[in-house]
C-alpha positions as a Markdown table, in Angstrom:
| # | Residue | x | y | z |
|---|---|---|---|---|
| 1 | Met | 77.0 | 73.8 | 145.0 |
| 2 | Asp | 80.2 | 74.8 | 143.2 |
| 3 | Val | 79.9 | 78.5 | 142.8 |
| 4 | Lys | 83.2 | 78.8 | 140.9 |
| 5 | Leu | 82.2 | 76.2 | 138.4 |
| 6 | Ile | 78.9 | 78.0 | 137.8 |
| 7 | Asp | 80.7 | 81.2 | 137.2 |
| 8 | Glu | 83.2 | 79.7 | 134.8 |
| 9 | Ser | 80.4 | 77.9 | 132.9 |
| 10 | Ala | 78.4 | 81.2 | 132.7 |
| 11 | Asp | 81.5 | 82.9 | 131.2 |
| 12 | Arg | 81.8 | 80.2 | 128.6 |
| 13 | Ile | 78.1 | 80.6 | 127.6 |
| 14 | Leu | 78.6 | 84.4 | 127.4 |
| 15 | Lys | 81.6 | 83.9 | 125.1 |
| 16 | Leu | 79.7 | 81.6 | 122.8 |
| 17 | Phe | 77.0 | 84.2 | 122.3 |
| 18 | Lys | 79.5 | 87.1 | 122.1 |
| 19 | Glu | 81.0 | 85.3 | 119.1 |
| 20 | Lys | 77.6 | 85.6 | 117.5 |
| 21 | Gly | 77.4 | 89.3 | 118.3 |
| 22 | Ile | 74.9 | 88.8 | 121.2 |
| 23 | Asp | 75.6 | 90.2 | 124.7 |
| 24 | Leu | 73.7 | 88.4 | 127.4 |
| 25 | Pro | 73.4 | 89.5 | 131.1 |
| 26 | Lys | 75.7 | 87.3 | 133.2 |
| 27 | Lys | 73.4 | 87.4 | 136.2 |
| 28 | Ser | 70.6 | 85.8 | 134.2 |
| 29 | Ile | 72.9 | 83.0 | 133.0 |
| 30 | Val | 74.2 | 82.4 | 136.6 |
| 31 | Asp | 70.7 | 82.3 | 138.0 |
| 32 | Asp | 69.6 | 79.8 | 135.3 |
| 33 | Leu | 72.5 | 77.5 | 135.9 |
| 34 | Thr | 72.2 | 77.7 | 139.7 |
| 35 | Lys | 68.5 | 76.6 | 139.5 |
| 36 | Leu | 69.3 | 73.7 | 137.1 |
| 37 | Val | 72.2 | 72.2 | 139.1 |
| 38 | Asp | 70.7 | 72.8 | 142.6 |
| 39 | Glu | 71.2 | 69.6 | 144.5 |
| 40 | Asn | 68.1 | 70.2 | 146.6 |
| 41 | Phe | 66.0 | 69.9 | 143.5 |
| 42 | Asp | 64.8 | 66.4 | 142.7 |
| 43 | Phe | 65.6 | 66.8 | 139.0 |
| 44 | Ala | 69.0 | 68.5 | 139.3 |
| 45 | Leu | 71.1 | 68.3 | 136.2 |
| 46 | Pro | 74.8 | 67.7 | 135.7 |
| 47 | Met | 76.6 | 70.9 | 134.8 |
| 48 | Asn | 77.2 | 69.9 | 131.2 |
| 49 | Asp | 73.5 | 69.2 | 130.6 |
| 50 | Ala | 72.6 | 72.5 | 132.4 |
| 51 | Ile | 74.9 | 74.4 | 130.0 |
| 52 | Arg | 73.2 | 72.7 | 127.1 |
| 53 | Ala | 69.8 | 73.7 | 128.4 |
| 54 | Val | 70.7 | 77.3 | 129.0 |
| 55 | Val | 72.4 | 77.6 | 125.6 |
| 56 | Gly | 69.3 | 76.1 | 124.0 |
| 57 | Lys | 67.0 | 78.6 | 125.8 |
| 58 | Tyr | 68.8 | 81.7 | 124.7 |
| 59 | Ser | 69.5 | 80.3 | 121.2 |
| 60 | Arg | 65.8 | 80.0 | 120.7 |
| 61 | Gln | 65.2 | 83.5 | 122.0 |
| 62 | His | 67.7 | 84.9 | 119.5 |
| 63 | Asn | 66.8 | 82.5 | 116.7 |
| 64 | Ile | 70.4 | 81.2 | 116.2 |
| 65 | Lys | 72.1 | 77.8 | 116.4 |
| 66 | Ile | 75.0 | 77.1 | 118.8 |
| 67 | Met | 76.2 | 73.5 | 119.1 |
| 68 | Ile | 77.4 | 72.2 | 122.4 |
| 69 | Ser | 79.0 | 68.8 | 122.2 |
| 70 | Gly | 78.7 | 66.1 | 124.9 |
| 71 | Gly | 76.2 | 65.5 | 127.7 |
| 72 | Ser | 76.3 | 63.6 | 131.0 |
| 73 | Gly | 79.6 | 62.1 | 129.9 |
| 74 | Ser | 77.9 | 60.1 | 127.2 |
| 75 | Gly | 78.3 | 62.3 | 124.2 |
| 76 | Asp | 79.6 | 61.0 | 120.9 |
| 77 | Thr | 83.4 | 60.9 | 120.5 |
| 78 | Gln | 84.7 | 63.7 | 118.3 |
| 79 | Pro | 87.8 | 63.7 | 116.1 |
| 80 | Ile | 90.4 | 66.0 | 117.6 |
| 81 | Lys | 90.9 | 67.9 | 114.3 |
| 82 | Asp | 87.2 | 68.9 | 114.5 |
| 83 | Leu | 87.2 | 70.3 | 118.0 |
| 84 | Val | 85.7 | 73.8 | 118.5 |
| 85 | Pro | 87.0 | 76.1 | 121.2 |
| 86 | Asn | 84.7 | 76.8 | 124.2 |
| 87 | Thr | 82.6 | 73.7 | 123.8 |
| 88 | Trp | 82.2 | 70.6 | 126.0 |
| 89 | Val | 83.4 | 67.4 | 124.2 |
| 90 | Thr | 84.2 | 63.7 | 124.5 |
| 91 | Ile | 87.5 | 62.5 | 122.8 |
| 92 | Glu | 89.5 | 59.3 | 122.9 |
| 93 | Gly | 93.1 | 58.7 | 121.8 |
| 94 | Glu | 96.6 | 57.6 | 122.6 |
| 95 | Val | 98.6 | 59.5 | 125.1 |
| 96 | Val | 102.1 | 60.3 | 123.6 |
| 97 | Glu | 103.5 | 62.6 | 126.2 |
| 98 | Val | 102.9 | 63.2 | 130.0 |
| 99 | Asn | 104.4 | 65.8 | 132.2 |
| 100 | Lys | 104.0 | 66.8 | 135.9 |
| 101 | Pro | 104.2 | 70.6 | 136.0 |
| 102 | Asp | 105.6 | 72.4 | 139.1 |
| 103 | Ser | 102.1 | 73.7 | 140.0 |
| 104 | Lys | 99.8 | 73.1 | 142.9 |
| 105 | Lys | 96.8 | 73.5 | 140.6 |
| 106 | Ile | 97.8 | 71.1 | 137.8 |
| 107 | His | 97.9 | 67.3 | 138.3 |
| 108 | Gln | 99.2 | 66.4 | 134.9 |
| 109 | Thr | 99.6 | 67.8 | 131.4 |
| 110 | Ala | 99.7 | 65.5 | 128.4 |
| 111 | Ile | 99.4 | 65.3 | 124.6 |
| 112 | Ile | 96.8 | 62.9 | 123.2 |
| 113 | Thr | 96.4 | 61.9 | 119.5 |
| 114 | Asp | 93.7 | 60.1 | 117.7 |
| 115 | Gly | 95.1 | 59.9 | 114.1 |
| 116 | Ser | 93.1 | 63.0 | 113.0 |
| 117 | Gly | 95.1 | 65.4 | 115.1 |
| 118 | Ser | 96.8 | 66.0 | 118.5 |
| 119 | Ile | 95.9 | 68.2 | 121.4 |
| 120 | Lys | 97.3 | 69.2 | 124.8 |
| 121 | Val | 95.4 | 68.0 | 127.9 |
| 122 | Thr | 95.5 | 69.7 | 131.3 |
| 123 | Val | 94.2 | 67.6 | 134.2 |
| 124 | Trp | 93.5 | 70.0 | 137.1 |
| 125 | Asn | 94.0 | 68.8 | 140.7 |
| 126 | Arg | 91.0 | 67.7 | 142.6 |
| 127 | Asn | 90.2 | 68.0 | 146.3 |
| 128 | Pro | 90.2 | 64.8 | 148.5 |
| 129 | Asp | 86.4 | 64.9 | 148.6 |
| 130 | Glu | 86.1 | 65.0 | 144.9 |
| 131 | Pro | 86.0 | 62.0 | 142.4 |
| 132 | His | 89.5 | 60.6 | 141.7 |
| 133 | Val | 90.7 | 61.0 | 138.1 |
| 134 | Val | 92.6 | 58.2 | 136.3 |
| 135 | Asp | 96.3 | 59.0 | 135.7 |
| 136 | Leu | 97.2 | 59.4 | 132.0 |
| 137 | Ala | 100.1 | 57.2 | 130.9 |
| 138 | Val | 102.3 | 57.3 | 127.7 |
| 139 | Gly | 101.4 | 54.6 | 125.1 |
| 140 | Lys | 97.9 | 53.9 | 126.6 |
| 141 | Trp | 94.5 | 54.9 | 125.2 |
| 142 | Phe | 92.0 | 56.9 | 127.2 |
| 143 | Lys | 88.5 | 58.3 | 126.7 |
| 144 | Ile | 87.9 | 61.8 | 128.2 |
| 145 | Ser | 84.3 | 62.8 | 128.6 |
| 146 | Asn | 82.8 | 66.1 | 129.6 |
| 147 | Ala | 86.0 | 68.0 | 128.9 |
| 148 | Val | 86.2 | 71.6 | 127.8 |
| 149 | Val | 88.1 | 72.9 | 124.8 |
| 150 | Asn | 89.9 | 76.0 | 126.0 |
| 151 | Val | 92.3 | 78.3 | 124.1 |
| 152 | Tyr | 95.7 | 79.4 | 125.4 |
| 153 | Asn | 97.9 | 81.7 | 123.4 |
| 154 | Gly | 95.7 | 80.9 | 120.4 |
| 155 | Val | 96.2 | 77.1 | 120.8 |
| 156 | Pro | 93.2 | 74.8 | 121.6 |
| 157 | Ala | 93.7 | 72.6 | 124.6 |
| 158 | Ile | 91.5 | 70.1 | 126.6 |
| 159 | Gly | 90.7 | 71.0 | 130.2 |
| 160 | Val | 89.8 | 68.1 | 132.4 |
| 161 | Gln | 87.3 | 69.7 | 134.9 |
| 162 | Lys | 85.7 | 68.4 | 138.1 |
| 163 | Thr | 82.8 | 66.9 | 136.1 |
| 164 | Ser | 85.1 | 65.3 | 133.5 |
| 165 | Ile | 85.5 | 61.5 | 133.3 |
| 166 | Val | 88.7 | 59.8 | 132.3 |
| 167 | Thr | 88.5 | 56.1 | 131.3 |
| 168 | Lys | 91.3 | 53.8 | 130.2 |
| 169 | Ile | 90.7 | 51.9 | 127.0 |
| 170 | Asp | 92.4 | 48.5 | 126.5 |
| 171 | Gly | 93.2 | 46.7 | 123.3 |
| 172 | Lys | 93.9 | 49.7 | 121.1 |
| 173 | Ala | 97.0 | 49.6 | 118.8 |
| 174 | Lys | 99.7 | 52.2 | 118.8 |
| 175 | Leu | 99.1 | 54.9 | 116.2 |
| 176 | Ala | 101.5 | 55.8 | 113.4 |
| 177 | Pro | 102.3 | 59.5 | 113.4 |
| 178 | Thr | 100.3 | 61.6 | 110.9 |
| 179 | Ile | 102.5 | 64.2 | 109.1 |
| 180 | Thr | 100.9 | 67.6 | 108.5 |
| 181 | Lys | 102.0 | 69.7 | 105.6 |
| 182 | Ile | 103.0 | 73.3 | 106.5 |
| 183 | Ile | 100.4 | 74.8 | 104.2 |
| 184 | Asp | 97.7 | 73.1 | 106.5 |
| 185 | Ile | 99.2 | 74.2 | 109.8 |
| 186 | Lys | 97.0 | 76.3 | 112.1 |
| 187 | Pro | 97.2 | 76.9 | 115.9 |
| 188 | Gly | 97.5 | 73.5 | 117.5 |
| 189 | Ile | 99.9 | 70.5 | 117.8 |
| 190 | Phe | 101.3 | 68.8 | 114.7 |
| 191 | Asn | 103.8 | 66.3 | 113.4 |
| 192 | Leu | 106.1 | 67.8 | 110.8 |
| 193 | Gln | 108.7 | 66.6 | 108.3 |
| 194 | Ala | 110.6 | 69.7 | 107.3 |
| 195 | Lys | 113.9 | 71.1 | 106.2 |
| 196 | Val | 115.8 | 73.9 | 108.2 |
| 197 | Val | 115.9 | 76.6 | 105.5 |
| 198 | Lys | 117.5 | 79.4 | 107.5 |
| 199 | Leu | 118.8 | 80.0 | 111.0 |
| 200 | Phe | 118.7 | 83.5 | 112.6 |
| 201 | Glu | 120.5 | 84.9 | 115.6 |
| 202 | Pro | 118.0 | 84.8 | 118.5 |
| 203 | Lys | 116.9 | 88.3 | 119.6 |
| 204 | Ser | 116.1 | 87.1 | 123.2 |
| 205 | Asp | 118.3 | 85.4 | 125.8 |
| 206 | Lys | 115.3 | 83.0 | 126.3 |
| 207 | Val | 115.7 | 81.6 | 122.8 |
| 208 | Ala | 118.2 | 78.8 | 122.0 |
| 209 | Gln | 117.5 | 78.7 | 118.2 |
| 210 | Ala | 115.2 | 80.5 | 115.7 |
| 211 | Gly | 114.8 | 80.3 | 112.0 |
| 212 | Ile | 112.6 | 79.0 | 109.2 |
| 213 | Val | 111.6 | 75.4 | 108.3 |
| 214 | Gly | 109.9 | 74.4 | 105.2 |
| 215 | Asp | 108.5 | 71.6 | 103.0 |
| 216 | Glu | 107.2 | 71.3 | 99.5 |
| 217 | Thr | 104.1 | 73.3 | 100.4 |
| 218 | Gly | 105.6 | 76.3 | 102.1 |
| 219 | Thr | 107.7 | 77.7 | 105.0 |
| 220 | Ile | 107.1 | 78.7 | 108.7 |
| 221 | Arg | 109.1 | 80.3 | 111.5 |
| 222 | Phe | 110.3 | 78.1 | 114.3 |
| 223 | Val | 111.7 | 78.8 | 117.8 |
| 224 | Ile | 113.4 | 76.6 | 120.3 |
| 225 | Trp | 113.2 | 77.9 | 123.9 |
| 226 | Lys | 116.1 | 77.5 | 126.3 |
| 227 | Ser | 113.5 | 76.5 | 128.9 |
| 228 | Val | 113.2 | 73.0 | 127.3 |
| 229 | Lys | 117.0 | 72.6 | 128.0 |
| 230 | Pro | 117.9 | 71.3 | 124.5 |
| 231 | Lys | 120.9 | 69.1 | 124.3 |
| 232 | Lys | 121.3 | 69.2 | 120.5 |
| 233 | Glu | 120.8 | 71.9 | 117.8 |
| 234 | Leu | 119.1 | 71.8 | 114.4 |
| 235 | Lys | 121.4 | 72.4 | 111.5 |
| 236 | Glu | 120.7 | 74.5 | 108.4 |
| 237 | Gly | 120.0 | 72.4 | 105.3 |
| 238 | Lys | 119.1 | 69.3 | 107.2 |
| 239 | Val | 115.7 | 67.5 | 107.2 |
| 240 | Tyr | 114.0 | 66.5 | 110.4 |
| 241 | Asp | 111.0 | 64.5 | 111.6 |
| 242 | Ile | 109.5 | 66.8 | 114.2 |
| 243 | Pro | 106.9 | 65.3 | 116.5 |
| 244 | Phe | 104.2 | 67.3 | 118.3 |
| 245 | Ala | 105.3 | 70.8 | 117.4 |
| 246 | Ala | 103.2 | 73.5 | 119.0 |
| 247 | Cys | 102.0 | 76.1 | 116.5 |
| 248 | Asn | 101.0 | 79.6 | 117.9 |
| 249 | Leu | 99.6 | 82.7 | 116.3 |
| 250 | Phe | 101.4 | 85.9 | 117.4 |
| 251 | Asn | 100.8 | 89.3 | 115.7 |
| 252 | Asn | 98.9 | 87.4 | 113.0 |
| 253 | Val | 102.0 | 85.3 | 112.2 |
| 254 | Leu | 102.2 | 81.6 | 112.7 |
| 255 | Ser | 105.3 | 80.0 | 114.3 |
| 256 | Val | 106.1 | 76.6 | 115.7 |
| 257 | Ser | 107.8 | 75.8 | 119.0 |
| 258 | Leu | 110.1 | 72.7 | 118.7 |
| 259 | Ile | 111.9 | 70.5 | 121.1 |
| 260 | Pro | 115.1 | 69.5 | 119.2 |
| 261 | Asp | 115.9 | 66.5 | 121.5 |
| 262 | Glu | 112.7 | 64.9 | 120.2 |
| 263 | Thr | 113.5 | 65.4 | 116.6 |
| 264 | Lys | 115.1 | 62.8 | 114.4 |
| 265 | Glu | 117.3 | 63.7 | 111.4 |
| 266 | Asn | 115.9 | 62.3 | 108.1 |
| 267 | Lys | 118.3 | 61.5 | 105.3 |
| 268 | Met | 115.8 | 62.4 | 102.6 |
| 269 | Asp | 115.9 | 65.8 | 101.0 |
| 270 | Ile | 113.0 | 68.2 | 100.5 |
| 271 | Glu | 112.6 | 70.8 | 97.8 |
| 272 | Val | 111.2 | 73.6 | 99.8 |
| 273 | Lys | 108.5 | 75.8 | 98.2 |
| 274 | Thr | 109.5 | 79.4 | 98.4 |
| 275 | Thr | 108.1 | 82.5 | 96.8 |
| 276 | Asn | 110.6 | 83.8 | 94.2 |
| 277 | Leu | 109.9 | 87.5 | 93.6 |
| 278 | Ser | 111.4 | 90.6 | 92.1 |
| 279 | Thr | 110.3 | 93.9 | 93.7 |
| 280 | Leu | 111.2 | 97.5 | 93.4 |
| 281 | Gly | 111.2 | 99.7 | 96.6 |
| 282 | Asn | 112.9 | 102.2 | 98.8 |
| 283 | Leu | 115.4 | 100.8 | 101.2 |
| 284 | Val | 114.2 | 102.8 | 104.2 |
| 285 | Asn | 116.2 | 101.3 | 107.0 |
| 286 | Val | 119.5 | 99.4 | 107.7 |
| 287 | Gln | 119.2 | 97.6 | 111.1 |
| 288 | Glu | 121.8 | 97.2 | 113.8 |
| 289 | Gly | 123.8 | 94.1 | 113.3 |
| 290 | Ser | 124.5 | 95.0 | 109.7 |
| 291 | Gly | 128.1 | 95.4 | 108.3 |
| 292 | Ile | 131.1 | 93.4 | 109.4 |
| 293 | Val | 130.2 | 90.6 | 112.0 |
| 294 | Lys | 132.1 | 87.9 | 113.7 |
| 295 | Arg | 130.7 | 84.4 | 113.6 |
| 296 | Cys | 131.1 | 81.4 | 115.9 |
| 297 | Thr | 133.2 | 78.6 | 114.3 |
| 298 | Val | 131.7 | 75.7 | 116.3 |
| 299 | Glu | 130.4 | 73.2 | 113.8 |
| 300 | Gly | 126.8 | 73.9 | 112.9 |
| 301 | Cys | 126.6 | 77.1 | 114.9 |
| 302 | Asn | 127.6 | 80.2 | 112.7 |
| 303 | Arg | 125.9 | 82.5 | 115.3 |
| 304 | Val | 127.0 | 86.2 | 115.3 |
| 305 | Leu | 129.3 | 86.9 | 118.3 |
| 306 | Asn | 129.0 | 90.1 | 120.3 |
| 307 | Arg | 131.7 | 92.6 | 120.9 |
| 308 | Met | 133.4 | 90.4 | 123.5 |
| 309 | Asn | 133.4 | 87.4 | 121.1 |
| 310 | Tyr | 130.6 | 85.8 | 123.1 |
| 311 | Cys | 128.3 | 83.2 | 121.5 |
| 312 | Thr | 124.9 | 82.8 | 123.1 |
| 313 | Ile | 125.3 | 79.0 | 123.0 |
| 314 | His | 129.1 | 78.3 | 123.1 |
| 315 | Glu | 130.1 | 81.3 | 125.2 |
| 316 | Ile | 133.5 | 83.0 | 124.7 |
| 317 | Gln | 135.2 | 82.1 | 121.5 |
| 318 | Lys | 138.9 | 82.5 | 120.8 |
| 319 | Asp | 138.4 | 81.6 | 117.1 |
| 320 | Phe | 136.0 | 83.3 | 114.8 |
| 321 | Lys | 135.4 | 84.1 | 111.2 |
| 322 | Tyr | 134.4 | 87.4 | 109.6 |
| 323 | Asp | 131.3 | 87.9 | 107.5 |
| 324 | Met | 129.4 | 90.9 | 106.2 |
| 325 | Arg | 125.7 | 91.3 | 105.8 |
| 326 | Ile | 122.9 | 93.9 | 105.6 |
| 327 | Lys | 119.6 | 93.6 | 107.5 |
| 328 | Gly | 117.1 | 96.2 | 106.3 |
| 329 | Val | 113.6 | 97.1 | 105.4 |
| 330 | Ile | 112.4 | 97.9 | 101.9 |
| 331 | Asp | 109.2 | 99.9 | 101.3 |
| 332 | Thr | 107.5 | 98.8 | 98.0 |
| 333 | Gly | 104.8 | 101.5 | 98.2 |
| 334 | Tyr | 102.2 | 98.8 | 99.2 |
| 335 | Asp | 103.9 | 97.3 | 102.2 |
| 336 | Ala | 107.3 | 97.0 | 103.9 |
| 337 | Lys | 109.4 | 93.8 | 104.0 |
| 338 | Phe | 112.4 | 92.8 | 106.0 |
| 339 | Ile | 115.3 | 91.9 | 103.8 |
| 340 | His | 118.5 | 89.9 | 104.5 |
| 341 | Ile | 121.4 | 90.6 | 102.1 |
| 342 | Pro | 124.3 | 88.1 | 102.3 |
| 343 | Leu | 128.0 | 88.7 | 101.8 |
| 344 | Lys | 128.3 | 88.8 | 98.0 |
| 345 | Gln | 125.4 | 91.3 | 97.5 |
| 346 | Ser | 126.6 | 93.3 | 100.5 |
| 347 | Glu | 130.0 | 93.7 | 98.9 |
| 348 | Glu | 128.4 | 94.9 | 95.7 |
| 349 | Leu | 126.3 | 97.5 | 97.4 |
| 350 | Leu | 129.1 | 98.8 | 99.6 |
| 351 | Gly | 131.6 | 98.8 | 96.7 |
| 352 | Met | 134.3 | 96.9 | 98.6 |
| 353 | Thr | 135.2 | 93.3 | 99.5 |
| 354 | Leu | 135.0 | 91.9 | 103.0 |
| 355 | Asp | 138.8 | 92.1 | 103.3 |
| 356 | Gln | 138.9 | 95.7 | 102.1 |
| 357 | Ala | 136.1 | 96.6 | 104.6 |
| 358 | Ile | 138.1 | 94.9 | 107.5 |
| 359 | Lys | 141.2 | 96.9 | 106.6 |
| 360 | Thr | 139.3 | 100.1 | 106.3 |
| 361 | Ser | 137.7 | 99.6 | 109.7 |
| 362 | Glu | 141.1 | 98.9 | 111.3 |
| 363 | His | 142.2 | 102.4 | 110.4 |
| 364 | Asn | 139.1 | 104.1 | 111.7 |
| 365 | Pro | 138.5 | 105.1 | 115.3 |
| 366 | Leu | 135.0 | 103.7 | 115.1 |
| 367 | Gly | 136.3 | 100.3 | 114.1 |
| 368 | Met | 133.7 | 98.0 | 112.5 |
| 369 | Glu | 131.0 | 100.4 | 113.4 |
| 370 | Ser | 132.4 | 102.7 | 110.7 |
| 371 | Ile | 131.4 | 100.1 | 108.0 |
| 372 | Tyr | 127.8 | 100.0 | 109.4 |
| 373 | Met | 127.6 | 103.8 | 109.2 |
| 374 | Glu | 129.1 | 103.8 | 105.6 |
| 375 | Ile | 126.5 | 101.3 | 104.5 |
| 376 | Lys | 123.6 | 103.4 | 106.0 |
| 377 | Asn | 124.9 | 106.6 | 104.4 |
| 378 | Lys | 125.3 | 104.9 | 101.0 |
| 379 | Ile | 122.1 | 103.0 | 100.5 |
| 380 | Val | 119.3 | 104.2 | 102.8 |
| 381 | Gly | 116.6 | 106.3 | 101.0 |
| 382 | Lys | 117.5 | 104.9 | 97.6 |
| 383 | Tyr | 115.4 | 102.7 | 95.3 |
| 384 | Tyr | 116.5 | 99.2 | 94.4 |
| 385 | Ile | 115.2 | 96.2 | 92.5 |
| 386 | Val | 115.4 | 93.2 | 94.9 |
| 387 | Glu | 115.3 | 89.6 | 93.9 |
| 388 | Gly | 115.1 | 86.6 | 96.2 |
| 389 | Asn | 113.0 | 84.1 | 98.1 |
| 390 | Glu | 110.2 | 85.4 | 100.4 |
| 391 | Met | 109.7 | 83.4 | 103.5 |
| 392 | Asn | 107.0 | 84.7 | 105.8 |
| 393 | Asp | 107.6 | 88.5 | 105.9 |
| 394 | Arg | 111.3 | 88.3 | 105.1 |
| 395 | Ile | 113.1 | 88.3 | 101.7 |
| 396 | Leu | 116.4 | 86.3 | 101.5 |
| 397 | Val | 118.1 | 88.4 | 98.8 |
| 398 | Ser | 119.8 | 86.6 | 95.9 |
| 399 | Gly | 120.2 | 89.8 | 93.8 |
| 400 | Ile | 119.9 | 93.5 | 94.3 |
| 401 | Lys | 120.6 | 96.4 | 92.0 |
| 402 | Pro | 119.9 | 100.2 | 91.9 |
| 403 | Ala | 116.7 | 101.2 | 90.2 |
| 404 | Thr | 117.1 | 103.3 | 87.1 |
| 405 | Leu | 114.8 | 106.1 | 85.8 |
| 406 | Glu | 113.5 | 103.6 | 83.3 |
| 407 | Asp | 112.6 | 101.1 | 86.0 |
| 408 | Met | 110.7 | 103.8 | 87.9 |
| 409 | Lys | 108.9 | 105.0 | 84.8 |
| 410 | Lys | 107.7 | 101.4 | 84.1 |
| 411 | Leu | 106.5 | 101.0 | 87.6 |
| 412 | Thr | 104.7 | 104.3 | 88.0 |
| 413 | Asn | 104.0 | 105.4 | 84.4 |
| 414 | Leu | 105.4 | 108.8 | 85.4 |
| 415 | Asp | 108.2 | 110.8 | 83.7 |
| 416 | Phe | 111.2 | 111.2 | 86.0 |
| 417 | Lys | 113.3 | 113.3 | 83.7 |
| 418 | Asn | 113.2 | 116.4 | 85.8 |
| 419 | Ser | 113.2 | 114.5 | 89.2 |
| 420 | Pro | 116.2 | 114.7 | 91.6 |
| 421 | Gln | 118.4 | 111.6 | 91.3 |
| 422 | Ser | 119.3 | 111.3 | 95.0 |
| 423 | Thr | 116.3 | 109.1 | 95.8 |
| 424 | Leu | 117.3 | 106.5 | 93.2 |
| 425 | Gly | 120.2 | 104.1 | 93.4 |
| 426 | Asp | 123.5 | 105.1 | 92.0 |
| 427 | Ala | 122.0 | 105.1 | 88.5 |
| 428 | Ser | 122.7 | 108.3 | 86.6 |
């Protein structure tokens, strides 16, 4: 009797009922499963059927319905897009990617697609005395029965357990990729066709590229990890066919992980849907990295260099170009949003051009840091009207101007005649 499998199955049952607001005693669940799968009993059940029986028993007691898919490996095949976490299922589809992780516990990982959607599959290693599982192969169709839909980092994935059955299916044609619109993305694996709207400097040395991609339905953050050892970079303004991007939910924000070497540049153009807005708020913070910066001149890079002229991708750079920007936070009174102010608008706020700022910094002991300090002292704590495109929680500013007393009066319906002027922009 597999005590570990019984314990894992009991935890899954407990989680199903917990989601319905019902707490069950684990010992009772374990006892019920143990009796049902006892090999010394003439009518011992397979684990999957035992789980269905136990779930049915407690569902009736609490007058609720909980659906468990599959049974004895002969359950109806379900579309991947309709899979529900923490259930036992039977799926079939084409394997489009296979990997052998450096793990003693995992035999294979793969991505399987059926036209309705795609999902990651983890095949766990089995002991020599346990039934052999068929190896998954790219381009071939397989049926996976009695598998569990787990969730890892918010992303559903199929777990091929000891009781799961993997069967090769012959005679199936290769599937054409199904493109998912960004508005329809949820945690999972999807094929995208999207335009790189904006690239950002990675905040972690584990990240190769980060930014925003979009299509005609919306935008979403993306990240490319150095661990995938990318040989090429995505370029701002280009459209790409992106196969099997993994979408995660972190801090209630969706983002996709891409592998650039698997992407293909598409010559078409996409008019990306963005949220054009005009908002009035208090610029409460100017972040580090604002002011004069040096950028990498390698084609398609444009990353900000550090003080030693080091690019996170192209290392030490002898050549560079100057730029000026402001990264900040504006408080609208309802919420706070990150804003990115490019060169032209930064020059207007600071009251000097980039060339003038460079010359000023050269005559100051603090160097370029002096411009950062001057920006903070000049604009933090004042009210501005900001116009631009909102993408996720960030506003890419196309226009910014100090708020006037009249602007504040229209917004609040209050009379500011006798109020101090220091909290407004430079308006008098």
